[in-house]
N, C-alpha and C positions, 0 to 999 in steps of 0.2 A: 695372782692369779688359783684362778680356780681347778677343781678337778670335777668332769662332768661327769658322770653315773650315770647307765643305761644299762636295759633291761631288766628294771627293777620289778619286785613284787607289787602291786596294788594293797597290798599288806603292810610294807613297812613303816617304820616312823621316824622322825629323825632320831631318835630316842639310840634305835638299833645301830643307824648306818652314824650315827656317831661315835658309838661304840668298837666297831666294825673296824673303823678308820684310827683313832684311840688309841690301834696295839701300834700303831705306825710315827705315831709323832701328837702333836697337840693342834685339836681341831679348834678352829676358830671358827667359824660357822657350817651350818648344812641346810639347805635349801633344796626342798622338796614342791615343783611346781603344781597345785589343783586344773581341773579343766576346771574353764565357766559354767561349764552351758552346766555337766552334769557332777559336780562336787567332788569329780575325785583323781584320786592321784593320775600322773599321766603317765607315770611309767619312768622317768628320769628325776636326776638331780644336780647339786651341783655339792661339790665340801672343799670350804677352807680352810688349807694347815699352816702352821707357823714358819717353816720357811719351806722355800726348793727343795733343799735336800728329803726330810719328810711326805715331802709332795711325790715326789720321783720314787719312795720307796714305796709307798704306797699306789700309784697305777703303776709299775712292777711286779710287784706282789700279786694288788687283785682284779689286775685285765684277766678277765677270761675263767675268774674263779667261782665257782660256784657255792650261791649261798641264797638263803632262802627257796630251793629248788630252781633254780632261773643261773645260768652262765652271764655275770656281769661283762661289763664294757666299760672299762675307762680309761679316758682318756682326756690329757691338754682341754680344759673350755677353749671352743674357739671364740676369739670376740665377736657378741651380736650383731648377726644382719639386719643395716637401718632398711625393712621394707619399702617405705618410701621414696629412696630413692633409684629407679628404676629406669631401664626408659622405654618402661610403658607409661605412656599420654592416658589421664582418664577423661583429659578436658575438652572440648574445642577438638576432636579426631572426628568428624562426619565430612567434614570437607561440602559441598555444598549440598548436604545434605534434607537442607529446609527447603529447599526448590524441586522436591520430588513430583515426577506429574503423573504417578500411576503407571508409568511401563511406554504411557504415548505421548509420541508427539505431534506438539499443538501446532507443526508446520504443515 
């Protein structure tokens, strides 16, 4: 399981985040997503720790802590939702649109 870290400074680096979380145990991976359009950090990241105990200690200590001028939001990451599986159907949803007559009845 990984840890979600929100409200990050846009200046943070993977090395910065690794150093902070390393105080609570072994850091296996740090991920900082970039915005596709701007190429800038998105203001959140994910950290994977070595054990559940280390993960819990980091969450407890860092959630709400001020770092780089911001109050961190730190909790267990939720599984990513599949955006393609919703009740919204993009195809075929027009019913009888092909027979539109401009609002006038032909009869």
